[in-house]
TORPA-4810 file (N, C-alpha, C, O; in nm, 3 decimals):
<nodes>
NODE_1_4.230_-3.170_2.437_4.092_-3.049_2.460_4.167_-2.936_2.548_4.247_-2.956_2.640_X
NODE_2_4.131_-2.838_2.510_4.167_-2.703_2.580_4.059_-2.620_2.608_3.961_-2.642_2.536_X
NODE_3_4.046_-2.526_2.695_3.976_-2.418_2.692_4.003_-2.284_2.772_4.098_-2.285_2.849_X
NODE_4_3.933_-2.178_2.759_3.985_-2.055_2.803_3.864_-2.013_2.888_3.764_-1.970_2.830_X
NODE_5_3.867_-2.021_3.009_3.771_-1.985_3.117_3.823_-1.901_3.224_3.921_-1.931_3.293_X
NODE_6_3.747_-1.782_3.238_3.788_-1.715_3.368_3.666_-1.678_3.455_3.565_-1.632_3.403_X
NODE_7_3.677_-1.696_3.584_3.549_-1.650_3.665_3.603_-1.558_3.768_3.704_-1.586_3.834_X
NODE_8_3.541_-1.458_3.781_3.595_-1.350_3.867_3.488_-1.295_3.958_3.379_-1.265_3.910_X
NODE_9_3.512_-1.282_4.082_3.388_-1.194_4.167_3.462_-1.087_4.241_3.551_-1.111_4.322_X
NODE_10_3.423_-0.978_4.212_3.496_-0.861_4.285_3.413_-0.737_4.252_3.307_-0.742_4.189_X
NODE_11_3.467_-0.631_4.296_3.412_-0.495_4.281_3.444_-0.397_4.169_3.559_-0.369_4.136_X
NODE_12_3.341_-0.350_4.116_3.392_-0.254_3.986_3.461_-0.134_4.035_3.426_-0.071_4.135_X
NODE_13_3.558_-0.106_3.960_3.654_0.022_3.970_3.597_0.142_3.939_3.612_0.241_4.010_X
NODE_14_3.524_0.140_3.821_3.473_0.269_3.759_3.346_0.253_3.694_3.312_0.139_3.662_X
NODE_15_3.265_0.359_3.667_3.157_0.322_3.580_3.194_0.276_3.445_3.291_0.326_3.388_X
NODE_16_3.118_0.179_3.385_3.169_0.146_3.256_3.186_0.257_3.138_3.114_0.356_3.122_X
NODE_17_3.267_0.230_3.081_3.293_0.323_2.936_3.214_0.242_2.826_3.236_0.133_2.774_X
NODE_18_3.123_0.327_2.810_3.023_0.253_2.677_3.067_0.338_2.527_3.071_0.459_2.504_X
NODE_19_3.090_0.245_2.460_3.120_0.279_2.310_3.024_0.226_2.234_2.990_0.108_2.244_X
NODE_20_2.967_0.317_2.144_2.877_0.268_2.038_2.933_0.267_1.903_3.004_0.356_1.858_X
NODE_21_2.888_0.133_1.826_2.935_0.136_1.687_2.821_0.136_1.598_2.708_0.154_1.644_X
NODE_22_2.843_0.115_1.458_2.734_0.126_1.363_2.629_0.009_1.414_2.509_0.035_1.418_X
NODE_23_2.675_-0.108_1.448_2.564_-0.230_1.474_2.614_-0.293_1.593_2.597_-0.414_1.606_X
NODE_24_2.685_-0.214_1.696_2.726_-0.287_1.810_2.754_-0.203_1.927_2.789_-0.089_1.896_X
NODE_25_2.750_-0.225_2.043_2.801_-0.168_2.170_2.883_-0.246_2.254_2.869_-0.366_2.277_X
NODE_26_2.979_-0.163_2.302_3.090_-0.224_2.406_3.093_-0.161_2.522_3.097_-0.038_2.521_X
NODE_27_3.091_-0.227_2.636_3.120_-0.180_2.767_3.261_-0.224_2.831_3.290_-0.343_2.845_X
NODE_28_3.341_-0.124_2.865_3.462_-0.161_2.930_3.470_-0.104_3.056_3.422_0.007_3.076_X
NODE_29_3.530_-0.173_3.153_3.539_-0.131_3.298_3.642_-0.217_3.382_3.671_-0.330_3.343_X
NODE_30_3.690_-0.169_3.484_3.783_-0.241_3.563_3.720_-0.343_3.675_3.605_-0.317_3.712_X
NODE_31_3.771_-0.431_3.719_3.706_-0.517_3.833_3.839_-0.540_3.927_3.952_-0.575_3.894_X
NODE_32_3.790_-0.510_4.041_3.924_-0.553_4.160_3.856_-0.671_4.228_3.737_-0.682_4.257_X
NODE_33_3.968_-0.769_4.250_3.973_-0.887_4.332_4.063_-0.863_4.428_4.174_-0.814_4.408_X
NODE_34_4.013_-0.902_4.549_4.106_-0.909_4.646_4.115_-1.042_4.731_4.021_-1.115_4.761_X
NODE_35_4.252_-1.059_4.764_4.280_-1.176_4.873_4.372_-1.132_4.969_4.481_-1.077_4.949_X
NODE_36_4.305_-1.170_5.103_4.369_-1.134_5.236_4.432_-1.269_5.291_4.372_-1.376_5.284_X
NODE_37_4.543_-1.256_5.339_4.636_-1.366_5.420_4.688_-1.303_5.506_4.686_-1.180_5.508_X
NODE_38_4.752_-1.384_5.606_4.833_-1.344_5.724_4.981_-1.428_5.726_4.995_-1.541_5.772_X
NODE_39_5.073_-1.355_5.671_5.218_-1.432_5.664_5.244_-1.490_5.810_5.179_-1.454_5.908_X
NODE_40_5.343_-1.580_5.812_5.364_-1.635_5.942_5.409_-1.542_6.041_5.515_-1.489_6.006_X
NODE_41_5.377_-1.512_6.125_5.409_-1.403_6.233_5.396_-1.269_6.188_5.466_-1.187_6.247_X
NODE_42_5.320_-1.227_6.095_5.301_-1.089_6.047_5.140_-1.051_6.057_5.047_-1.123_6.093_X
NODE_43_5.139_-0.936_6.020_5.019_-0.868_6.004_4.928_-0.906_5.875_4.972_-0.952_5.769_X
NODE_44_4.816_-0.881_5.899_4.701_-0.929_5.789_4.742_-0.857_5.667_4.770_-0.739_5.686_X
NODE_45_4.752_-0.900_5.544_4.788_-0.845_5.423_4.685_-0.872_5.322_4.654_-0.989_5.297_X
NODE_46_4.627_-0.770_5.259_4.519_-0.762_5.152_4.612_-0.726_5.020_4.691_-0.632_5.013_X
NODE_47_4.588_-0.813_4.927_4.655_-0.803_4.783_4.542_-0.804_4.699_4.461_-0.896_4.696_X
NODE_48_4.533_-0.666_4.604_4.442_-0.653_4.510_4.469_-0.667_4.373_4.557_-0.594_4.328_X
NODE_49_4.408_-0.751_4.291_4.448_-0.749_4.151_4.324_-0.653_4.056_4.203_-0.661_4.078_X
NODE_50_4.376_-0.583_3.971_4.281_-0.512_3.891_4.278_-0.601_3.735_4.378_-0.645_3.679_X
NODE_51_4.138_-0.610_3.686_4.119_-0.689_3.576_4.041_-0.593_3.476_3.950_-0.519_3.512_X
NODE_52_4.085_-0.603_3.352_3.995_-0.516_3.231_3.914_-0.619_3.188_3.951_-0.728_3.142_X
NODE_53_3.763_-0.567_3.209_3.652_-0.621_3.156_3.604_-0.562_3.049_3.591_-0.440_3.042_X
NODE_54_3.568_-0.652_2.943_3.491_-0.596_2.812_3.365_-0.678_2.792_3.362_-0.800_2.807_X
NODE_55_3.264_-0.605_2.757_3.141_-0.677_2.730_3.070_-0.612_2.604_3.070_-0.491_2.580_X
NODE_56_3.013_-0.706_2.531_2.950_-0.661_2.423_2.795_-0.677_2.401_2.730_-0.757_2.469_X
NODE_57_2.743_-0.606_2.310_2.604_-0.618_2.287_2.506_-0.627_2.419_2.515_-0.542_2.507_X
NODE_58_2.432_-0.715_2.426_2.331_-0.712_2.548_2.403_-0.702_2.677_2.347_-0.638_2.767_X
NODE_59_2.519_-0.756_2.699_2.586_-0.764_2.819_2.644_-0.614_2.828_2.646_-0.565_2.941_X
NODE_60_2.683_-0.551_2.741_2.718_-0.410_2.730_2.596_-0.319_2.778_2.606_-0.221_2.852_X
NODE_61_2.491_-0.364_2.728_2.352_-0.280_2.766_2.339_-0.296_2.911_2.330_-0.195_2.980_X
NODE_62_2.338_-0.427_2.970_2.339_-0.446_3.101_2.432_-0.359_3.168_2.389_-0.278_3.250_X
NODE_63_2.547_-0.368_3.144_2.647_-0.270_3.214_2.627_-0.130_3.221_2.661_-0.066_3.321_X
NODE_64_2.569_-0.071_3.114_2.544_0.046_3.095_2.423_0.091_3.206_2.428_0.192_3.276_X
NODE_65_2.324_0.002_3.206_2.224_0.028_3.294_2.221_0.002_3.432_2.146_0.065_3.506_X
NODE_66_2.305_-0.094_3.478_2.292_-0.146_3.604_2.430_-0.149_3.691_2.433_-0.141_3.814_X
NODE_67_2.536_-0.161_3.611_2.662_-0.158_3.691_2.736_-0.030_3.703_2.766_0.043_3.608_X
NODE_68_2.762_-0.011_3.823_2.824_0.125_3.881_2.946_0.117_3.961_2.955_0.019_4.034_X
NODE_69_3.032_0.192_3.961_3.150_0.193_4.053_3.125_0.142_4.184_3.045_0.206_4.252_X
NODE_70_3.178_0.040_4.232_3.165_-0.048_4.373_3.057_-0.154_4.368_3.039_-0.232_4.461_X
NODE_71_2.978_-0.153_4.244_2.902_-0.282_4.218_2.979_-0.409_4.261_3.099_-0.422_4.235_X
NODE_72_2.909_-0.501_4.326_2.988_-0.640_4.335_2.914_-0.733_4.226_2.795_-0.764_4.217_X
NODE_73_3.014_-0.762_4.154_2.946_-0.854_4.027_3.046_-0.991_4.024_3.161_-1.002_4.068_X
NODE_74_2.963_-1.086_3.959_3.052_-1.231_3.898_3.057_-1.207_3.761_2.964_-1.167_3.691_X
NODE_75_3.195_-1.241_3.718_3.208_-1.211_3.562_3.269_-1.367_3.496_3.378_-1.409_3.536_X
NODE_76_3.211_-1.422_3.425_3.263_-1.534_3.362_3.298_-1.497_3.197_3.228_-1.421_3.130_X
NODE_77_3.410_-1.562_3.150_3.449_-1.488_3.020_3.579_-1.567_2.989_3.622_-1.663_3.054_X
NODE_78_3.632_-1.510_2.878_3.764_-1.570_2.816_3.877_-1.451_2.826_3.845_-1.333_2.813_X
NODE_79_4.003_-1.490_2.849_4.109_-1.405_2.843_4.149_-1.372_2.684_4.168_-1.452_2.592_X
NODE_80_4.156_-1.231_2.683_4.203_-1.188_2.534_4.331_-1.113_2.536_4.347_-1.021_2.617_X
NODE_81_4.412_-1.142_2.462_4.530_-1.047_2.458_4.534_-0.981_2.324_4.508_-1.036_2.217_X
NODE_82_4.572_-0.853_2.342_4.590_-0.779_2.225_4.704_-0.679_2.232_4.739_-0.650_2.347_X
NODE_83_4.769_-0.619_2.130_4.858_-0.507_2.138_4.827_-0.402_2.053_4.739_-0.418_1.968_X
NODE_84_4.887_-0.294_2.064_4.889_-0.168_1.997_5.002_-0.082_2.003_5.082_-0.094_2.096_X
NODE_85_5.018_0.004_1.913_5.134_0.108_1.921_5.086_0.225_1.969_4.987_0.278_1.920_X
NODE_86_5.153_0.276_2.070_5.099_0.413_2.126_5.150_0.529_2.051_5.216_0.494_1.953_X
NODE_87_5.139_0.668_2.069_5.157_0.770_1.974_5.309_0.783_1.974_5.367_0.849_1.887_X
NODE_88_5.371_0.722_2.068_5.538_0.746_2.056_5.594_0.615_1.963_5.709_0.616_1.919_X
NODE_89_5.520_0.525_1.942_5.549_0.417_1.863_5.584_0.307_1.938_5.640_0.211_1.886_X
NODE_90_5.554_0.312_2.074_5.580_0.181_2.173_5.487_0.088_2.159_5.370_0.127_2.156_X
NODE_91_5.509_-0.028_2.150_5.416_-0.148_2.149_5.349_-0.152_2.288_5.423_-0.171_2.384_X
NODE_92_5.228_-0.138_2.307_5.151_-0.178_2.424_5.083_-0.310_2.430_5.035_-0.354_2.326_X
NODE_93_5.074_-0.378_2.543_5.021_-0.491_2.544_4.894_-0.488_2.663_4.915_-0.438_2.774_X
NODE_94_4.773_-0.541_2.628_4.674_-0.558_2.700_4.608_-0.692_2.722_4.588_-0.764_2.624_X
NODE_95_4.570_-0.735_2.855_4.509_-0.840_2.869_4.367_-0.833_2.909_4.363_-0.785_3.023_X
NODE_96_4.250_-0.860_2.866_4.118_-0.818_2.891_4.047_-0.962_2.922_4.091_-1.068_2.878_X
NODE_97_3.943_-0.950_2.995_3.855_-1.060_2.996_3.713_-1.015_2.929_3.638_-0.923_2.961_X
NODE_98_3.704_-1.113_2.826_3.576_-1.084_2.750_3.460_-1.148_2.817_3.457_-1.271_2.828_X
NODE_99_3.364_-1.074_2.863_3.269_-1.124_2.941_3.163_-1.206_2.863_3.111_-1.149_2.768_X
NODE_100_3.123_-1.340_2.893_3.034_-1.420_2.865_2.903_-1.410_2.941_2.797_-1.409_2.878_X
NODE_101_2.906_-1.403_3.071_2.801_-1.400_3.173_2.858_-1.273_3.272_2.974_-1.240_3.297_X
NODE_102_2.746_-1.223_3.311_2.757_-1.118_3.416_2.634_-1.143_3.514_2.517_-1.159_3.481_X
NODE_103_2.690_-1.142_3.645_2.589_-1.169_3.739_2.606_-1.067_3.852_2.712_-1.049_3.913_X
NODE_104_2.487_-0.999_3.875_2.492_-0.877_3.972_2.468_-0.939_4.117_2.364_-0.999_4.144_X
NODE_105_2.559_-0.923_4.198_2.569_-0.955_4.328_2.540_-0.842_4.433_2.511_-0.729_4.394_X
NODE_106_2.548_-0.873_4.572_2.542_-0.764_4.667_2.394_-0.721_4.679_2.303_-0.786_4.629_X
NODE_107_2.376_-0.599_4.753_2.244_-0.555_4.758_2.182_-0.497_4.662_2.255_-0.431_4.587_X
NODE_108_2.054_-0.499_4.634_1.974_-0.428_4.523_2.036_-0.266_4.518_2.065_-0.205_4.416_X
NODE_109_2.043_-0.229_4.627_2.073_-0.059_4.616_2.218_-0.060_4.572_2.252_0.050_4.529_X
NODE_110_2.303_-0.141_4.572_2.460_-0.134_4.510_2.447_-0.157_4.358_2.540_-0.116_4.289_X
NODE_111_2.349_-0.213_4.300_2.344_-0.277_4.158_2.226_-0.209_4.089_2.229_-0.196_3.967_X
NODE_112_2.116_-0.164_4.165_2.001_-0.107_4.103_1.925_-0.204_3.999_1.850_-0.163_3.911_X
NODE_113_1.953_-0.327_4.021_1.903_-0.421_3.957_1.866_-0.546_4.071_1.866_-0.535_4.193_X
NODE_114_1.834_-0.664_3.990_1.801_-0.763_4.102_1.929_-0.844_4.124_1.990_-0.904_4.035_X
NODE_115_1.967_-0.839_4.269_2.067_-0.895_4.313_2.077_-1.057_4.281_1.970_-1.117_4.292_X
NODE_116_2.188_-1.131_4.242_2.165_-1.261_4.195_2.107_-1.286_4.071_2.083_-1.403_4.041_X
NODE_117_2.077_-1.181_3.983_2.032_-1.197_3.854_2.145_-1.218_3.757_2.238_-1.137_3.759_X
NODE_118_2.148_-1.314_3.675_2.259_-1.351_3.594_2.218_-1.306_3.438_2.103_-1.323_3.398_X
NODE_119_2.317_-1.249_3.356_2.273_-1.229_3.221_2.396_-1.277_3.142_2.513_-1.250_3.168_X
NODE_120_2.349_-1.352_3.040_2.437_-1.416_2.959_2.442_-1.372_2.820_2.337_-1.358_2.758_X
NODE_121_2.579_-1.343_2.756_2.555_-1.301_2.640_2.604_-1.410_2.521_2.664_-1.509_2.560_X
NODE_122_2.586_-1.398_2.415_2.639_-1.505_2.304_2.728_-1.441_2.218_2.680_-1.365_2.133_X
NODE_123_2.872_-1.461_2.226_2.946_-1.385_2.119_2.943_-1.463_1.993_3.021_-1.429_1.905_X
NODE_124_2.872_-1.552_1.975_2.858_-1.624_1.818_2.741_-1.555_1.735_2.731_-1.571_1.614_X
NODE_125_2.660_-1.483_1.805_2.536_-1.400_1.754_2.542_-1.244_1.752_2.583_-1.182_1.850_X
NODE_126_2.504_-1.188_1.646_2.498_-1.045_1.672_2.382_-0.996_1.741_2.390_-0.889_1.802_X
NODE_127_2.271_-1.065_1.738_2.149_-1.037_1.782_2.077_-1.107_1.892_1.955_-1.113_1.906_X
NODE_128_2.184_-1.167_1.981_2.128_-1.245_2.079_2.092_-1.162_2.212_2.164_-1.078_2.264_X
NODE_129_1.964_-1.203_2.256_1.923_-1.137_2.364_1.988_-1.201_2.495_2.024_-1.319_2.501_X
NODE_130_1.998_-1.113_2.594_2.063_-1.174_2.735_1.934_-1.256_2.770_1.820_-1.234_2.728_X
NODE_131_1.976_-1.357_2.857_1.882_-1.440_2.917_1.902_-1.448_3.071_1.996_-1.510_3.123_X
NODE_132_1.810_-1.383_3.139_1.833_-1.382_3.276_1.819_-1.542_3.344_1.735_-1.623_3.306_X
NODE_133_1.895_-1.561_3.424_1.895_-1.697_3.502_1.762_-1.725_3.578_1.686_-1.635_3.615_X
NODE_134_1.742_-1.848_3.595_1.601_-1.887_3.664_1.633_-1.844_3.808_1.745_-1.855_3.858_X
NODE_135_1.530_-1.796_3.866_1.515_-1.752_4.014_1.589_-1.844_4.108_1.598_-1.964_4.082_X
NODE_136_1.638_-1.798_4.205_1.704_-1.892_4.301_1.600_-1.972_4.389_1.484_-1.932_4.379_X
NODE_137_1.620_-2.069_4.467_1.518_-2.148_4.517_1.478_-2.056_4.628_1.368_-2.084_4.675_X
NODE_138_1.541_-1.952_4.684_1.489_-1.878_4.784_1.381_-1.769_4.756_1.293_-1.720_4.827_X
NODE_139_1.421_-1.748_4.626_1.320_-1.647_4.561_1.186_-1.709_4.512_1.085_-1.638_4.507_X
NODE_140_1.185_-1.829_4.480_1.051_-1.892_4.435_0.976_-1.933_4.547_0.864_-1.982_4.531_X
NODE_141_1.036_-1.915_4.683_0.939_-1.951_4.788_0.967_-2.105_4.836_0.923_-2.136_4.947_X
NODE_142_1.031_-2.194_4.766_1.039_-2.336_4.795_1.121_-2.349_4.918_1.220_-2.277_4.935_X
NODE_143_1.080_-2.445_5.010_1.138_-2.469_5.132_1.237_-2.571_5.107_1.199_-2.678_5.059_X
NODE_144_1.365_-2.550_5.133_1.463_-2.645_5.081_1.534_-2.707_5.218_1.639_-2.770_5.204_X
NODE_145_1.475_-2.688_5.352_1.518_-2.723_5.458_1.476_-2.877_5.473_1.371_-2.927_5.434_X
NODE_146_1.580_-2.937_5.536_1.548_-3.103_5.542_1.467_-3.121_5.645_1.492_-3.046_5.739_X
NODE_147_1.371_-3.200_5.663_1.287_-3.254_5.745_1.311_-3.388_5.795_1.318_-3.478_5.711_X
NODE_148_1.326_-3.420_5.928_1.374_-3.537_5.986_1.248_-3.647_5.959_1.142_-3.645_6.022_X
NODE_149_1.281_-3.742_5.853_1.186_-3.854_5.825_1.249_-3.967_5.822_1.368_-3.975_5.790_X
NODE_150_1.179_-4.065_5.855_1.262_-4.219_5.864_1.281_-4.264_5.723_1.189_-4.257_5.641_X
NODE_151_1.403_-4.312_5.692_1.421_-4.381_5.573_1.479_-4.508_5.574_1.520_-4.562_5.677_X
NODE_152_1.483_-4.553_5.472_1.524_-4.712_5.471_1.695_-4.739_5.448_1.751_-4.846_5.423_X
NODE_153_1.744_-4.629_5.463_1.904_-4.638_5.451_1.987_-4.749_5.578_1.965_-4.734_5.699_X
NODE_154_2.052_-4.824_5.540_2.104_-4.913_5.642_2.208_-4.845_5.738_2.246_-4.894_5.845_X
NODE_155_2.250_-4.721_5.685_2.346_-4.657_5.774_2.320_-4.518_5.837_2.404_-4.467_5.912_X
</nodes>
């Protein structure tokens, strides 16, 4: 068994680039993820990695409408490798994350959408609508705090 799955949480580096085709739409943008650590006896170091994200169909429409530079998002998807020849005939290689799920994080003003709202694309169908995830427990008003009640557990 094998699988190809990537989960990233980070900040969008630029507004999505939208391209429309005859029966499709594609959004591409960069996503920055950062890791902070302190080496032994040194100052705090932050290392930032940049990832190329590609979204198709309904996820591309989501990106066009709600994702902006600086937005904090979660992306689940697959790694895709491709190559092309540039104008000078040099072979160029690209690594991209093809998004299957995009979830808006952060404040509402950051994303202009519902924070915590998740959108899922279906790469196997050309006309699949995105499906928002169910509301979180805090949004439904359910009280999930534990109450001290006697139980029958022996420990």
